[in-house]
C-alpha positions, 0 to 999 in steps of 0.5 A, spaced: 617 139 691 610 140 693 609 145 699 605 143 705 599 147 704 598 148 712 606 150 713 604 155 707 598 158 711 602 159 717 608 162 713 604 167 710 600 169 716 607 169 720 610 174 715 603 178 715 603 179 723 611 180 722 609 187 718 603 188 722 607 189 728 614 191 725 610 197 722 606 198 729 612 198 734 618 201 729 615 208 730 617 208 737 624 208 735 623 214 729 619 218 734 625 223 736 627 224 729 620 225 727 619 230 733 625 234 731 624 234 723 616 236 724 617 240 731 612 236 734 610 237 741 609 231 746 602 231 746 601 231 739 606 225 739 602 221 744 595 223 740 598 220 734 601 214 737 596 212 742 589 214 742 588 216 734 591 209 732 588 205 738 581 208 737 580 206 730 584 199 730 580 196 736 573 199 734 574 197 726 576 190 728 569 188 729 565 190 723 571 187 719 571 181 723 564 180 722 565 181 714 571 176 715 566 171 718 562 171 712 566 173 706 573 171 704 578 171 709 584 171 704 582 177 700 580 181 707 587 180 709 591 181 703 587 188 702 588 190 709 596 188 709 596 192 702 592 198 705 596 199 712 603 198 708 601 203 703 599 208 709 606 206 712 609 209 705 605 215 706 607 216 713 614 217 710 612 222 705 608 226 710 610 233 710 606 235 717 603 233 723 596 232 720 598 228 714 602 224 718 596 223 723 591 221 718 596 216 715 597 213 722 590 212 723 589 209 716 595 204 718 590 202 724 584 201 720 588 197 715 591 193 721 584 192 724 583 187 718 589 182 720 589 178 726 581 176 727 581 173 720 588 170 721 586 167 727 580 164 724 583 161 718 588 158 723 583 155 727 579 152 721 586 149 718 588 146 725 585 141 729 584 143 737 590 139 739 594 142 734 591 149 734 595 152 740 602 151 737 599 154 730 596 160 733 603 161 737 607 161 730 603 166 727 603 170 734 611 170 733 610 175 728 610 180 734 617 179 737 620 178 731 617 185 728 619 188 735 626 186 734 627 187 727 623 194 727 627 196 733 634 194 730 633 195 722 628 202 724 634 205 728 640 203 723 636 205 717 634 212 720 641 213 722 644 212 715 638 215 711 633 218 715 626 216 718 622 217 712 627 211 708 626 207 714 618 207 713 619 206 706 623 200 707 618 196 711 612 199 707 614 197 700 615 190 701 608 189 705 605 191 699 608 186 695 607 181 700 599 183 700 600 180 692 603 173 695 597 173 700 592 174 695 594 169 690 597 163 695 594 163 701 589 158 702 581 159 704 579 153 709 572 150 709 569 153 715 568 148 721 573 143 717 578 142 723 572 141 728 568 136 723 562 141 723 558 143 717 558 150 715 550 152 713 552 159 711 547 162 716 550 167 721 547 170 727 547 178 728 553 181 732 550 182 738 547 175 739 555 173 738 557 178 743 552 177 748 553 169 747 561 170 749 560 175 755 555 170 757 561 165 758 565 165 764 571 162 761 571 167 755 570 173 760 575 171 765 580 169 759 579 176 756 580 179 762 586 175 764 589 177 757 587 184 758 590 185 765 597 182 763 596 187 757 597 192 762 603 190 764 606 188 757 604 195 754 607 199 760 613 195 759 614 196 752 612 204 752 616 206 759 622 201 759 627 206 755 625 211 759 626 207 765 633 205 763 635 212 761 633 215 767 635 210 772 641 207 769 643 213 764 644 209 758 643 212 751 637 211 746 642 207 742 644 202 747 637 201 750 634 200 743 639 194 742 639 191 748 631 191 748 631 189 741 634 182 743 632 181 750 625 182 748 625 179 741 628 173 743 625 171 750 618 172 747 620 168 741 622 162 745 616 163 750 610 164 745 613 158 741 614 153 747 607 156 750 604 153 744 607 147 744 605 145 751 598 148 750 597 142 745 601 137 749 597 138 755 591 141 753 589 136 749 588 131 755 585 136 759 583 143 757 584 146 764 591 146 762 590 152 757 589 156 762 593 153 768 599 155 763 597 162 761 596 164 769 601 160 772 607 162 767 605 170 769 605 168 776 612 165 776 614 171 772 612 176 777 618 176 782 623 177 777 620 184 776 623 186 783 630 184 780 629 188 774 627 195 777 631 194 784 638 191 781 643 197 781 646 195 775 643 195 768 646 189 765 643 184 771 636 188 770 636 186 762 638 179 763 632 179 769 628 182 764 628 176 759 625 171 764 618 175 765 618 176 758 619 169 756 614 166 761 608 171 761 608 171 753 607 163 754 599 164 755 598 167 747 597 161 744 593 157 749 589 163 751 587 164 744 585 157 743 580 157 748 577 164 745 577 161 738 574 154 741 569 157 745 566 162 739 565 156 734 567 156 727 562 161 725 564 166 729 571 166 730 573 172 727 568 176 731 570 173 737 578 175 736 575 182 734 571 183 741 577 180 744 582 185 741 577 190 743 577 188 750 584 188 750 586 195 747 581 198 751 583 196 758 591 195 756 592 200 751 587 205 755 590 204 762 597 201 762 602 206 760 597 212 762 597 209 769 604 208 770 605 216 768 600 218 773 603 214 779 610 216 777 607 223 777 604 221 784 611 218 787 615 224 784 615 228 791 617 222 795 622 218 790 624 224 785 627 221 779 626 214 781 619 215 781 618 211 774 621 205 777 617 204 783 610 206 778 613 200 773 614 196 779 607 197 782 603 196 776 607 190 774 606 186 780 599 188 782 597 186 774 601 180 774 597 177 780 591 180 778 591 176 771 593 170 774 586 170 778 582 171 772 586 165 768 585 161 774 577 163 774 577 161 767 580 154 768 574 152 773 569 153 767 573 151 761 571 144 761 564 145 761 564 150 756 569 147 751 565 140 751 558 144 749 562 146 743 
């Protein structure tokens, strides 16, 4: 039976994204055991999982993406996957904080080589009117990775310990890297857009200035980033919210969140990609309208999530904003890739990731913590839920504003490319 090369490309890149996010998110469920085993402080945990990872992941994505716009993206993805999977195994073998932190940093270094070349390959494999769906399918690796990382990571840790959980995800990733190297097709650059790749490349700074000169790129990247503040804040603080507010155990919270966040995002990301291709092919403004208005419509449901007195209703209400707000993934990434053009797609993706990580990663969870401390004198243990509510409401509306502004310029800028 002959395998469709496009489907094989999506399948391999989806699996790569799955291990990317599973290895990243799973550590959260392992932290209590790691902290007890190594006698670590919360400050050490915060540094290892936050700044140490994000700094290298975001900044190294730029030079790796520049290489991906010139050399084989297939080789870069397979090498990156092999590196971060090996480092995940070494995280499981670490004997102290320094060893674990170094291995975790190198996980971030490896994962910096995943998304930019992956999005570049997808964009050169699929034409613009089918690109949103294709990018969304690869992006499904995030919710599936979250779901399986929380579930399997927790179960394996309870049965065999946190080290075995890391081995269980790291070793298959090394094997997958070999499959990616031998079976992932390297498409011709610009083929999906009918462009000819002459091999010439502009300097990074020219690409950077070019992209920042485009109002659509600026507003689309800012819309994604401000929405990212909400997303990362929720991912980081929801377990604490349900523990403090509803007095649920960590195992209960982990199981609920794995299914609530995993399946709602699966459906939302995929549907957003399908709608983006169907509507955006008629009018590119739909890419931004879908991105912005789904986030806006999701906003009122945060009131139910954080103010409803019973946890079951709060969990069910949480599925709606996660389902709606992630629909922007495929359409907004399509806009970024299309504006960048065939020669600069990996760099554009890396710049986009850098902006998102600086704004969302640098502001989101920290802002919630600061507000919670500020509210504690008035609200006591309820301070966290009110800080989460403020951040979710304000930043969701803020993200909608940027996507709306991007929709006003997208037709002219995509027409140029």
